[in-house]
N, C-alpha and C positions, 0 to 999 in steps of 0.2 A: 703452372697451377689453374685448374678449372674454377672459374667462378660460379656460385651457386645463386641464383637471383630467387629470392623469397618474395612472394606477393601476398598481401593482403587483401582479401575481398571484402569490400564493403558491403554490410547487410540492410536492407532496407527498413527492417523492423528494430535497428538499434535505436534507443532512447537517449537523448542528451538530456540528462536530469542530474540532480544532486544525488550523492549517494545516501544521505539521509534526507528521507521525505518528511515533511511536517503535515501531519492529519489534523484536520480542523473540527472533526465530530464534537469535542468537548469545547470549543472556543464560545459556543453560543449556546442556546436554550437548553441543551442537554448536557450543560458543564458550567463553564466558568461566567458565561452569559457577558462577554467582553463587550465593551461599547466601541463606537468606531474609532475613537481616539485609541483605546487599548490595542484593536486590532491592526490600527497603522503603526503604532510604535513596535508592538511584537513583530510584524511582517518586516519592518526596516531593520530590526535587530537580526531577525533571521537571514535577510539578504545580506547583510553586513560581514556575517559569518559563513557566507557561500552555502546556506541552505535555502535554495531556490525555487524548490518544487514543492507544490502546495496539493494535499489530496482532499477532496471534497466529494460529496454525494448529495444527489438532489434531496433526499429524505432528511439530513441531519437538521436537527433543530425541528423536526416537523415542518419541512420545506421552507425554513427562516434563514438558515445558516448562510447560504450561499448569497443571498442579498445582504445580509449584514456584513459579510466578507468583501463583497464587492464595493461597498460604501468605504469601508476602512481601507481597501486597498487604493483606490481613487484619492481618499485623503492623504496617504502615505507619499503621493508622487512618485513613485516607483513606477517605470515605463514598462511596458507589455514584454520587452524581449529579456529583461532581468528576470523573469519569473517563467516557470512551467506549471501549467494548471491541469491537473487529472479532475474528473468527475465521473460519477457512477450513475445509471438509470436502471429501471427495471423493478423494483420494488415500489410496490402501492401501499401505501401505510394510511390507515385511516386517522385522521386528526383534523383540527379546525380548519387547516388550510386545505384539506381536500376531504369535504364532507362527501363526496360522491361515492367515496370507497367504503364499502360496508363490510369488508373483510380484508384482511393483510393478503395479498397475493402479488404474483408476479405478470409483467405484460412486456412482452417482448414483440409485440405487434409493430409493423412498420409505421403506423402513425403514433404509436406511444413513444418510440424511440425517438423519431425525429422531433417532435414536439417537446419532448423531455430536454433534449439537447438544446433546441432553441430557446428553451424558457432559463436553463442553466446558464447559457451564454449572457442572456438579457440581465439575469441577475447579478452574474458575475462581473458585467461589464467587461467582457474580454475578447471579443468578437470570435475566438475560437478556441478550442480545448486542445492541448498538447496529447490528451490521451483520454478515451472514454472508456470505462470499464461497464461490461454487463455485471450487475452487482452480486446477483447470485443465481445459479441455475435454475431453470423452469423445466419440470417435466413437459411442458407443452411447447418448448421452443421449436421454432420453424426456422432451421438455417437458412433456407434461399430467402424468406421474408426479411430475417436479421441482416443478410448480406446486401439485400437491396437497400435497406434503411442505411447501412453503413456507407455503401457507394455513393448515394445520394449525397449524404452530409459531407464527405469527402471531396466529392466534385463541386460542391458550394463553397469549400474552404473553411468549413466549421469544425474538421477533425483532421490532426495530424495523424495519429495512430490511433489503433482500436486493440482492446484487450477483453479480460475477463477478471471475475474474482470469485474465488471459492470453487473453482471448476476442477473436475476429477480429468485425468487424461482421457477417458472415453467422451466425456462431454466435450472437451475440446477437439478431439477428433471430429465430432459432429459438426462442429463450425469450420474447421479449418479448409475443408473443400470449397467454402463460398467467401472467407475473410482471411486477412493476416493476422494472426494473434500477436500482437508486441509483449504482453505483459499478462501474467496471471498473479492477482493480489489473494494470498492466502494467509490463514493462521498459522505462525510457526514462532515457538518460544521455546525455553527449556521446559516447559510444562506441555507443549503441544508440537510433539514430534512425527506426528502422524503423515505428514506429507513426505518426510524421509522415508518411510516404511511403505506407504502405498504406491509409490512410483511417480507421484505428481511432481517432485523436484527432479526427479532423473528425466521425466518427460519433457518437460519445461527446457532444461539444459540442453538435451538431445536436440530440440527443435528450435533453439534460438528463441525461445520465449523467456522474457525476464520474470524474475521471481522477486515479488516485492511482500515483504512479511508485515501483516497486520498484527496489533497487540503483541509486540516482541516482548513485553514484559509480563506476559500472562495477564494482562486486565490489573496489575497491581498486586496479583496474588503472590508474587515472590516476597513482598513486605508486610501481608496482612497475617494476623492470627488465623489459625486453623484448627478444626478438630478432626480433620482428616488424618489419621496416623500415617497412611502411606505417604501423603504428599508432606507431612512434618518430616518424615525420616529422609524423604527425597531431598528436600530443601536443606536439611542438615549436610546432607553429603554436597552438596553443590556450594553451600556456604564455605565447607572445608577447604575446596578448591580454590575459591575466591580469595580467601583469606591466606592460603598458600602463597599467593602472588600479588597480594595487595590489591586486588580488583575489589570494587563495589559489585553487589549482585547485578545491578543495572548496567554496568559497564561491561561485565562478563557476558551478560545476554547478547550485547551487540556484537563484541568481540567474537563469540561463537558464530553468529549468522554471517559477519562479514568475511570471516575466514574461508567460507565455503566457495570452491571454484565457480559455482553457477553465478556469483557476482550480486548475491541477494542484496536488496535495499530496504533497510527497516523503515517502517511508517510509523512515526513517534506520535502519538495521539494525545499528545499534551499542550496544554495552553501555557505553560510556564518554560521560560527560555532556558533556565539552566538545565532541565530536563532534556530539553531536545539538544542541546549542547554535549550532552553526556554521549549520545550516538556519534555526533560530529568528532568529537575527540577520540572515540574508541577506533576512528577510521584510521589512526595512525599508530594504533597499537598492533604489531605484529606477534604471531604466535606460530609454533610449529604444530606439526600434525598431531604428535604425542600429546601435546597440551589440549588440542582440541578434543582427542580421544579421552583424556581426563575428564573434562566436562561432560562429555556423552555417557561415559561409563557411570559417573556420580547420577546424572540423570535417568539412566536405565536401571541402575542397581546392581549390575553384574557386568563382567569383561564381555567384550566381543568374543564371538565363537573361536 
């Protein structure tokens, strides 16, 4: 009998992160206003439950949340090798902390990217970022300058991987000749399926770019009262599927994303431990393709062609 040798090629842009990512946008000034002690306790509970990847952006809390989280992380006593830290840069957000910004805009100049990362690392007290994302695409992006900034930061050991957020396939093509994109963080939920239709998810899957889904619960829209008739009827169909299998709407949202072969990682933007654990628990729930299409059909309102 002839033996067949199967080899697995190691891909340099594969990310070593928890499947569920904890997003901190609502931990600080823009949400729950957690204290240093609160952050330390929540982070310890997350790590105890193997949720080790934390998603930041420099602008969260009007440029205050990274520093607050850094203090909480140090108070927790959790070592650097036990967590993976994501941050984003590029949005210039007018606020008290940045009075020099007179209008909200994007800046992907060499100097801005480098200084943003240096500041984030200082505020987070983390020495390096596991992943840096360009927060939103700019019509003025210069891929050569972006590549120069990324290379400089990686050579200094300040970044492990580089990625983007909210980028289309053509925008990723613009950068890929100059940088290796490891991830694209995009809006994906039962109420936001555009990236499945416009080729973004397909492009990422084909080019080994990880998909991270922000707002996987539609920003809470799944649970809020609405006067939008179309959404009310869609939600009723979605709930019917959830009730059939005994799932909560939140659990079903995560199950739907986790089943996809692209290996989508939900970014759960809650400061409540039990809500983040709902995504973690969903990782162990396996469904069939036909069940996935039941959810898809409920979202779309019609059968597939």
